[in-house]
Residue frames as qw, qx, qy, qz and C-alpha x, y, z in Angstrom:
[[0.340, -0.395, 0.472, 0.711, -73.21, 47.66, 15.22],
 [0.547, 0.671, 0.096, -0.492, -74.43, 49.26, 11.99],
 [0.757, 0.596, -0.270, 0.000, -71.52, 48.29, 9.72],
 [0.847, -0.357, 0.171, 0.355, -68.31, 46.37, 10.11],
 [0.220, 0.945, -0.196, -0.143, -65.85, 49.06, 9.08],
 [0.382, -0.558, 0.704, 0.218, -62.76, 46.91, 9.51],
 [0.637, 0.215, 0.724, 0.154, -64.22, 44.29, 7.16],
 [0.464, 0.852, 0.230, -0.079, -65.23, 46.98, 4.69],
 [0.007, -0.868, 0.445, 0.220, -61.69, 48.43, 4.61],
 [0.487, -0.300, 0.797, 0.195, -60.30, 44.92, 4.08],
 [0.618, 0.462, 0.634, 0.051, -62.74, 44.06, 1.33],
 [0.337, 0.932, 0.035, -0.129, -62.17, 47.36, -0.43],
 [0.258, -0.715, 0.580, 0.294, -58.42, 46.88, -0.28],
 [0.568, 0.038, 0.784, 0.246, -58.79, 43.74, -2.35],
 [0.473, 0.752, 0.459, 0.026, -61.05, 45.50, -4.84],
 [0.040, 0.951, -0.194, -0.237, -58.69, 48.46, -5.03],
 [0.469, -0.422, 0.693, 0.349, -55.84, 46.07, -5.77],
 [0.581, 0.413, 0.667, 0.217, -57.77, 44.82, -8.82],
 [0.284, 0.946, 0.150, -0.042, -58.17, 48.43, -10.05],
 [0.267, -0.806, 0.441, 0.290, -54.49, 49.03, -9.42],
 [0.567, -0.112, 0.740, 0.343, -53.60, 46.02, -11.57],
 [0.482, 0.615, 0.596, 0.184, -55.97, 47.09, -14.32],
 [0.235, 0.911, 0.110, 0.322, -54.92, 50.71, -14.37],
 [0.754, -0.314, -0.201, 0.541, -51.44, 50.92, -12.88],
 [0.356, 0.272, 0.017, 0.894, -50.35, 54.33, -14.14],
 [0.318, -0.649, -0.213, -0.658, -53.52, 56.09, -12.95],
 [0.758, -0.607, -0.237, -0.038, -53.46, 54.44, -9.53],
 [0.695, -0.060, -0.161, 0.699, -49.72, 55.10, -9.19],
 [0.110, 0.432, 0.059, 0.893, -50.44, 58.80, -9.81],
 [0.553, -0.651, -0.268, -0.446, -53.35, 58.70, -7.37],
 [0.817, -0.408, -0.268, 0.307, -51.12, 57.13, -4.69],
 [0.502, 0.125, -0.094, 0.850, -48.48, 59.83, -5.25],
 [0.186, -0.579, -0.159, -0.778, -51.14, 62.50, -4.89],
 [0.726, -0.594, -0.312, -0.150, -52.41, 60.89, -1.67],
 [0.745, -0.215, -0.228, 0.589, -48.89, 60.86, -0.22],
 [0.266, 0.300, 0.021, 0.916, -48.31, 64.49, -1.21],
 [0.376, -0.608, -0.255, -0.651, -51.66, 65.56, 0.24],
 [0.776, -0.571, -0.245, -0.105, -51.33, 63.74, 3.54],
 [0.678, 0.082, -0.322, 0.656, -47.63, 64.31, 4.33],
 [0.355, -0.766, -0.312, 0.436, -47.06, 66.70, 7.17],
 [0.352, 0.517, 0.114, 0.772, -46.50, 70.29, 6.22],
 [0.167, -0.373, 0.229, -0.883, -47.97, 73.31, 7.95],
 [0.800, -0.258, 0.098, -0.532, -50.73, 70.90, 9.00],
 [0.262, -0.361, 0.893, -0.067, -49.75, 67.61, 10.55],
 [0.265, -0.003, -0.884, -0.384, -50.93, 64.29, 9.09],
 [0.024, -0.378, -0.851, 0.365, -53.43, 63.73, 11.90],
 [0.230, 0.528, 0.211, -0.790, -55.16, 67.05, 11.16],
 [0.312, 0.302, -0.591, -0.680, -55.21, 66.23, 7.43],
 [0.193, -0.149, -0.964, -0.105, -56.83, 62.85, 8.14],
 [0.095, 0.490, 0.648, -0.576, -59.45, 64.52, 10.34],
 [0.300, 0.472, -0.155, -0.814, -60.21, 66.92, 7.46],
 [0.292, 0.138, -0.824, -0.465, -60.46, 63.94, 5.08],
 [0.047, -0.290, -0.929, 0.227, -62.80, 62.21, 7.50],
 [0.221, 0.532, 0.356, -0.736, -65.05, 65.29, 7.61],
 [0.348, 0.396, -0.448, -0.722, -65.10, 65.46, 3.83],
 [0.141, -0.021, -0.978, -0.154, -65.88, 61.73, 3.70],
 [0.113, 0.461, 0.749, -0.463, -68.96, 62.43, 5.80],
 [0.260, 0.565, 0.043, -0.782, -70.00, 65.49, 3.76],
 [0.406, 0.365, -0.583, -0.601, -69.78, 63.57, 0.46],
 [0.849, -0.057, 0.299, -0.432, -71.23, 60.40, 1.95],
 [0.632, 0.475, -0.608, -0.075, -68.46, 57.96, 0.95],
 [0.905, -0.398, 0.048, -0.145, -68.52, 54.76, 3.00],
 [0.891, 0.155, -0.121, 0.410, -65.12, 53.54, 1.84],
 [0.244, 0.641, -0.222, 0.693, -63.61, 56.98, 2.54],
 [0.593, -0.652, 0.156, -0.447, -65.10, 56.91, 6.07],
 [0.973, -0.211, -0.019, 0.091, -63.53, 53.51, 6.65],
 [0.760, 0.286, -0.132, 0.569, -60.05, 54.37, 5.41],
 [0.097, 0.644, -0.192, 0.734, -59.87, 57.86, 6.95],
 [0.714, -0.616, 0.064, -0.326, -61.23, 56.65, 10.31],
 [0.954, -0.093, -0.053, 0.281, -58.54, 53.97, 10.30],
 [0.547, 0.446, -0.129, 0.697, -55.87, 56.56, 9.36],
 [0.268, -0.760, 0.096, -0.583, -57.12, 58.97, 12.06],
 [0.877, -0.477, 0.052, -0.036, -56.62, 56.22, 14.69],
 [0.865, 0.159, -0.047, 0.473, -53.18, 55.43, 13.26],
 [0.361, 0.512, -0.108, 0.772, -52.10, 59.06, 13.54],
 [0.300, -0.137, -0.615, 0.716, -53.31, 59.47, 17.10],
 [0.301, -0.390, -0.200, -0.847, -56.64, 61.27, 16.77],
 [0.115, 0.082, 0.795, -0.591, -58.82, 61.25, 19.81],
 [0.039, 0.564, 0.818, 0.103, -62.56, 60.58, 19.90],
 [0.055, -0.770, -0.306, 0.557, -63.05, 64.15, 21.07],
 [0.058, -0.431, 0.441, 0.785, -61.23, 65.46, 17.95],
 [0.039, 0.216, 0.870, 0.441, -63.37, 63.22, 15.75],
 [0.006, -0.696, -0.687, 0.209, -66.51, 64.54, 17.41],
 [0.033, -0.706, -0.020, 0.707, -65.46, 68.14, 16.84],
 [0.042, -0.223, 0.682, 0.695, -64.68, 67.39, 13.21],
 [0.052, 0.436, 0.882, 0.173, -68.08, 65.73, 12.87],
 [0.026, 0.747, 0.398, -0.532, -69.58, 69.02, 14.04],
 [0.027, 0.544, -0.358, -0.759, -67.92, 70.76, 11.11],
 [0.029, 0.057, 0.885, 0.462, -69.06, 68.04, 8.71],
 [0.060, 0.616, 0.765, -0.178, -72.63, 68.44, 9.97],
 [0.028, 0.717, 0.092, -0.690, -72.43, 72.17, 9.57],
 [0.069, 0.432, -0.573, -0.693, -71.23, 71.77, 5.98],
 [0.151, -0.012, -0.905, -0.398, -73.41, 68.80, 4.99],
 [0.567, -0.170, 0.053, -0.804, -76.63, 69.29, 6.98],
 [0.833, -0.148, 0.279, -0.454, -79.01, 66.35, 7.61],
 [0.933, 0.269, -0.239, -0.020, -77.52, 63.69, 5.37],
 [0.386, 0.553, -0.598, 0.432, -74.17, 64.29, 7.02],
 [0.547, -0.455, 0.455, -0.536, -75.67, 63.55, 10.42],
 [0.981, 0.034, 0.048, -0.185, -76.28, 59.97, 9.24],
 [0.772, 0.440, -0.328, 0.320, -72.68, 59.64, 8.06],
 [0.077, -0.675, 0.494, -0.542, -71.31, 61.34, 11.18],
 [0.810, -0.331, 0.334, -0.351, -72.87, 58.57, 13.26],
 [0.971, 0.222, -0.028, 0.086, -71.23, 56.01, 10.99],
 [0.454, 0.669, -0.397, 0.434, -67.84, 57.77, 11.08],
 [0.384, -0.609, 0.502, -0.479, -67.86, 57.76, 14.89],
 [0.951, -0.100, 0.222, -0.191, -68.81, 54.06, 14.85],
 [0.837, 0.452, -0.196, 0.238, -65.95, 53.30, 12.42],
 [0.138, 0.709, -0.482, 0.496, -63.47, 55.27, 14.53],
 [0.659, -0.469, 0.422, -0.410, -64.57, 53.42, 17.67],
 [0.992, 0.098, 0.072, -0.035, -64.15, 50.03, 15.97],
 [0.675, 0.554, -0.300, 0.384, -60.65, 50.87, 14.77],
 [0.167, -0.698, 0.456, -0.526, -59.71, 52.31, 18.17],
 [0.850, -0.317, 0.304, -0.290, -60.90, 49.18, 19.91],
 [0.949, 0.272, -0.060, 0.146, -58.91, 47.01, 17.52],
 [0.402, 0.678, -0.386, 0.479, -55.81, 49.14, 17.99],
 [0.440, -0.625, 0.440, -0.471, -56.10, 48.89, 21.77],
 [0.957, -0.130, 0.204, -0.161, -56.21, 45.09, 21.49],
 [0.839, 0.439, -0.181, 0.266, -52.89, 44.87, 19.64]]
């Protein structure tokens, strides 16, 4: 295992809480934007989370990979869908995205395994 994505998501949640307490108005607005962006519309929430996961890879954001992999599992994404989305991320991000694609798949697998155990 390269990284423990579940632990990363948990640790970041605590750190994000600190930011939320220190800057409540900004984080409240960010949370409202996140809800507006991810709510189902023409695209369903699963598709939006897969897009967010691909962007996470393309911009190389570990925390984003953790949270959007977790959300993809929650909204019923399959490993095959994640792999197809990783293809688009690779196409858009080239070599560096290949490294993050491998990590995004690992994160998705860890969250899927945990979800299957509950």
